[in-house]
Structure formats: structure tokens, C-alpha cells
C-alpha positions in Angstrom: -10.9 -16.7 -2.1 -14.2 -15.6 -2.0 -16.3 -12.7 -3.8 -19.3 -11.7 -1.4 -20.8 -9.0 -3.7 -20.1 -8.0 -7.1 -22.2 -5.1 -8.6 -21.9 -1.7 -10.3 -24.2 0.5 -8.5 -26.0 3.7 -8.8 -24.5 7.3 -8.9 -23.6 8.8 -5.6 -26.3 10.0 -3.4 -26.6 10.2 0.4 -23.5 10.7 2.6 -22.7 7.5 4.7 -22.8 7.6 8.3 -19.4 7.0 9.7 -18.7 4.9 12.8 -17.2 6.2 16.2 -15.5 4.5 19.0 -19.0 3.1 20.4 -20.2 1.7 17.3 -17.0 0.0 16.6 -16.7 -1.8 19.9 -20.4 -2.7 19.4 -20.0 -4.1 16.0 -16.9 -5.9 17.2 -19.0 -7.3 20.0 -21.7 -8.5 17.8 -19.4 -10.6 15.7 -17.1 -11.6 18.6 -14.3 -10.1 16.9 -11.1 -9.4 19.0 -8.6 -7.4 17.2 -5.5 -9.8 17.0 -1.6 -8.6 16.6 -1.2 -11.8 14.2 -3.2 -9.9 11.6 -2.1 -6.1 12.7 -5.6 -5.3 13.1 -6.0 -1.8 14.7 -9.6 -0.4 13.8 -10.0 3.2 13.1 -12.7 4.9 15.1 -12.3 8.8 14.5 -14.6 9.8 11.6 -12.4 13.0 11.3 -9.4 10.8 10.8 -11.0 8.6 7.9 -12.3 11.7 6.3 -9.0 13.2 6.3 -7.5 10.1 4.7 -10.0 10.1 1.9 -9.5 14.0 1.0 -5.7 13.0 0.7 -6.4 10.4 -1.7 -8.3 12.6 -4.0 -10.4 9.8 -5.2 -13.8 10.8 -6.9 -16.8 9.5 -8.7 -14.9 7.8 -11.5 -12.4 6.1 -9.1 -12.4 2.2 -8.3 -10.7 2.2 -5.1 -9.2 -1.0 -3.6 -9.2 -1.1 0.0 -6.9 -3.7 2.2 -7.8 -4.5 5.2 -10.9 -2.8 5.7 -12.2 -4.2 8.8 -15.4 -3.0 10.5 -15.8 -0.5 7.7 -14.6 3.1 8.9 -12.8 3.8 6.0 -14.9 1.7 3.7 -17.9 4.0 4.7 -16.0 7.3 4.2 -14.7 6.0 0.7 -18.1 5.2 -0.4 -18.9 8.4 0.3 -16.5 9.6 -2.6 -15.4 7.0 -4.9 -17.6 5.2 -7.7 -16.8 1.6 -6.2 -14.9 0.1 -3.7 -13.2 -3.5 -3.8 -12.6 -4.2 -0.5 -10.1 -7.2 0.3 -10.3 -8.5 3.6 -8.3 -12.0 5.2 -10.4 -12.2 8.2 -13.6 -14.3 6.8 -16.0 -12.9 9.5 -14.9 -9.3 9.1 -15.6 -9.7 5.6 -18.9 -11.4 5.9 -20.2 -8.6 8.2 -18.9 -5.8 6.1 -21.9 -5.8 3.5 -24.2 -5.6 6.2 -22.5 -2.7 7.8 -22.5 -0.7 4.5 -26.0 -1.4 4.1 -26.9 -0.1 7.7 -24.9 3.1 7.4 -24.9 3.8 3.7 -27.7 2.2 1.8 -27.7 3.9 -1.2 -23.9 2.9 -1.8 -24.4 -0.6 -0.8 -24.3 -1.9 -4.3 -21.1 0.0 -5.0 -19.2 -2.4 -2.5 -17.1 -5.6 -3.5 -15.8 -7.7 -0.7 -13.2 -10.1 -1.8 -12.0 -12.6 0.9 -8.3 -13.1 0.2 -4.9 -12.1 1.5 -3.7 -9.0 0.1 -0.1 -10.5 -0.6 -1.3 -13.2 -2.9 -4.3 -11.1 -4.7 -4.0 -11.4 -8.5 -5.6 -9.2 -11.4 -7.9 -11.8 -12.1 -9.2 -12.1 -8.4 -11.1 -8.5 -8.8 -14.2 -7.9 -11.3 -12.8 -4.7 -12.2 -9.2 -3.1 -12.4 -8.8 -0.6 -9.5 -8.0 3.0 -10.1 -6.7 3.8 -6.6 -5.4 2.3 -3.4 -6.2 3.6 -0.4 -5.7 1.6 3.0 -4.9 1.3 6.4 -2.5 -1.5 6.1 -1.4 -4.2 8.7 1.9 -2.5 9.9 3.5 -5.9 10.0 3.1 -6.7 6.1 3.0 -2.7 5.1 5.8 -2.6 2.7 5.4 -6.1 0.8 1.7 -5.6 0.6 2.1 -2.0 -0.9 4.6 -3.2 -3.3 2.8 -6.4 -4.1 -0.5 -4.6 -5.3 1.6 -1.7 -7.1 3.3 -4.5 -9.2 -0.1 -6.4 -9.9 -2.2 -3.6 -10.4 -0.9 -1.1 -13.0 -4.0 0.4 -13.4 -3.5 2.0 -9.8 -2.9 5.7 -10.5 -2.6 6.5 -6.9 -2.2 4.8 -3.7 -2.8 6.5 -0.3 -1.9 4.1 2.7 -1.4 4.6 6.4 1.5 3.0 7.8 3.9 3.0 10.9 5.4 6.3 11.1 9.0 5.0 10.8 8.0 3.1 7.8 6.4 6.3 6.3 9.7 7.8 6.8 11.4 5.2 5.0 9.0 4.9 2.2 9.6 8.5 1.3 13.2 9.0 2.0 15.1 10.6 -0.8 18.7 9.1 -1.6 21.4 10.2 0.7 18.9 10.1 3.6 19.8 8.0 6.9 16.6 5.9 6.6 16.7 5.8 2.7 16.6 2.0 2.0 15.1 -0.8 0.0 11.6 0.1 0.6 12.2 3.5 -0.5 14.0 2.8 -4.2 11.2 0.0 -5.0 8.7 2.3 -4.1 10.0 5.1 -6.4 10.3 2.5 -9.0 6.6 2.5 -9.5 6.1 6.7 -8.9 6.6 9.7 -7.0 6.6 9.1 -3.1 6.0 11.6 -0.2 4.8 11.7 3.2 1.0 13.1 3.6 0.5 13.7 7.1 0.8 12.1 10.4 -1.9 10.2 12.3 -1.9 10.1 16.4 -2.3 6.6 18.2 -5.5 7.7 20.2 -7.9 7.2 16.7 -7.3 3.5 16.9 -8.9 0.5 18.9 -7.0 -0.9 20.3 -4.4 1.9 20.4 -1.2 0.9 19.1 2.3 1.6 20.7 3.8 3.5 17.5 2.4 6.5 15.9 1.2 6.3 12.1 1.8 8.0 9.1 0.3 8.8 5.7 2.1 8.0 2.6 1.1 8.9 -1.0 2.2 7.5 -4.2 1.6 9.0 -7.7 2.3 6.4 -10.4 4.6 8.0 -12.9 4.9 4.9 -15.5 8.5 5.8 -16.3 9.2 2.2 -16.5 7.1 -0.5 -18.5 4.7 -2.9 -17.0 7.1 -5.4 -17.1 7.6 -8.2 -14.2 11.1 -9.4 -15.6 12.4 -6.1 -15.6 11.1 -5.0 -12.2 12.4 -8.4 -11.1 15.8 -7.6 -12.1 15.9 -3.9 -10.6 14.8 -5.2 -7.2 17.2 -7.8 -7.2 20.0 -5.2 -7.8 18.5 -3.1 -4.9 18.5 -6.0 -2.6 21.9 -6.9 -3.5 23.2 -3.2 -3.1 21.5 -2.8 0.5 22.3 -6.3 1.8 25.5 -4.8 3.4 25.0 -1.1 3.4 28.7 -0.4 4.9 30.3 -1.8 1.7 30.9 0.0 -1.6 28.9 -1.1 -4.6 31.9 -3.0 -6.2 31.9 -5.1 -3.1 28.2 -5.2 -2.5 26.9 -6.0 -6.1 29.7 -8.7 -6.4 27.6 -11.9 -5.7 24.9 -10.2 -8.0 27.3 -9.7 -10.7 29.7 -12.8 -10.6 32.8 -11.1 -9.2 34.0 -7.9 -8.0 35.7 -7.1 -11.3 32.5 -7.9 -13.0 30.6 -5.6 -10.8 33.1 -2.9 -11.3 32.9 -3.3 -15.0 28.9 -3.0 -14.9 29.1 -0.1 -12.5 31.1 2.0 -14.8 29.2 1.0 -17.9 26.0 2.4 -16.1 28.3 5.8 -15.1 28.1 4.8 -11.4 31.0 5.3 -9.4 32.1 1.8 -8.0 33.3 3.5 -4.8 29.7 4.8 -3.9 27.2 3.2 -1.4 23.6 1.9 -2.4 21.8 4.7 -0.6 23.7 7.3 -3.0 21.6 5.8 -6.0 18.6 6.7 -7.4 16.0 4.2 -8.7 17.3 5.5 -12.6 20.7 4.3 -11.4 19.4 0.7 -10.4 17.3 0.3 -13.6 20.6 1.2 -15.9 22.3 -1.4 -14.1 19.8 -4.0 -14.1 19.0 -3.1 -18.0 22.9 -4.0 -18.7 23.6 -6.9 -21.0 
């Protein structure tokens, strides 16, 4: 892991010059980068889209924004137009190395407010960042979007809000309510951290290369309903995983391995005030927390 630039810069000033389609391709050509499916790279090249993302995120001059996968810097520049600081975590060392130069060229008055960390977002820890982020705003790689989002929300309790762009189908799952056809593991785990809602749709034509799927925005507002306790979170998530591993089974059957037996699963469910004949998709996150908290 490498940190390329760590500073706390001056107050906000000039508006950054955002990138367009021609500039995105030119930057990629200059550094010899071709988007790869392995890293889930689809670069946003539409200025209006990144402005809309930043506006929906609601970040301001007091925020330290964590951005994952900044790529060539389209969203980074827009974020620097509003946020106090941006910490960009980029797994590709070539892109990470170029980003400070791009910001210096297009937003020279804000260059000191950028920190670039070369790392995998799935392994980044609190001690890897110079300051605690207050917001997460990112175009997440679609192949790892849910685990990255959940890891960062769990690892950084200082993140009060998250606004992420993901595959539309994943956005629907994250924002789904109990009882919905697409309500599942991502829905419940995201709600453990806060209130979750869809925050808009994004078309394919704003990306290079153009993906084969539609995209959606999801916003998470942390509620701090549950303590910052990794052990409790692990127990809750284990119950969630067990309940949805066999969706068609009743909770008495689905949780039998987790509890040790069907009889013990039923005992715990009744102790938590849950009908053992229900299925996992009917339960809210509070129900799973009660189950996981039983002695």
C-alpha cells in the first residue's frame, strides 16, 4: 500500500475543470491504460453525471470524502469542487500515480486537498488513512460493489453518509424492503449500518467503455442504531447468511445448522418473538439483531 499525497490544504476556491469524453480517452492514452473487466473499470465521462452524484451525496466543505476507484479522476474533480478533502483509494498503481497530476492540471487550487492511497478497498483499514472519512462517494466496481460497501461501512464508523453507483440490479437489492422479491443478504446487511434508499438511475452512455448493464445510485445514511462492535456485527451477519442460504425453507429449518438443531433454532426464534414458520425475507434487521444477541 502506498500513500502518494497527504496534506490538509487551503479553503475551497476555484471550480475544478471537469473531464469530458475526449479528455478521458486522451488521459488513458497518455498513460497507456485500457479499461479492464478484471478491475471493473468503466470510466464516467459525463460532467453532468458527476455533478449530480456529488449533489445527491450532499457533501460540503466540512467533509472528508472517501472515494473508491477514482480511475482517471472524473468524480474526484467534482468532489473537490464541494468537499473539504478527498481521500482516493485506487488499486491500479498507474491510475493512482497519475491522479495527483490530473488534479493539479484541472483544479490547481484544490490539489493540496487530495490524498491518493494505492490499495485494494477490500483490505484498507482505519490506520491506512491519514484522517477519518465522514462520507463515502464512489463509482464502485460492479463485480465487488456489495462487499466493498459493507467492508467500508463496517471499517469506518466515521462515515455518516454513503452515495455509491452500482449496477441497477444491485441497487434494487440494496434498497429493497422486507418482503420484497429482491430483498436479501445485501438488503439486510446494508440496513444494519443505516437507512438505505435508491437515489436515481444512471444510463450506460455516460461511461467509457459503455457497460452492458444499467447503473443506479444508492444512498446510505448511518443511524448508529447498533454499536460499533465488530463481534456483534459478525454474529448478526452470520445469522443473515444462514437465513438466506436456503430461501425456500422456514427459519426453523434454515437456522438449524446455525443454532445446532431445528429444536434449538425454534427455541431461539420464539425467544426473539419470531414465528419459526416464517422465511428470512420477511424479517427486518432488528429481528436478526435480536436473534444474534440471544445467549
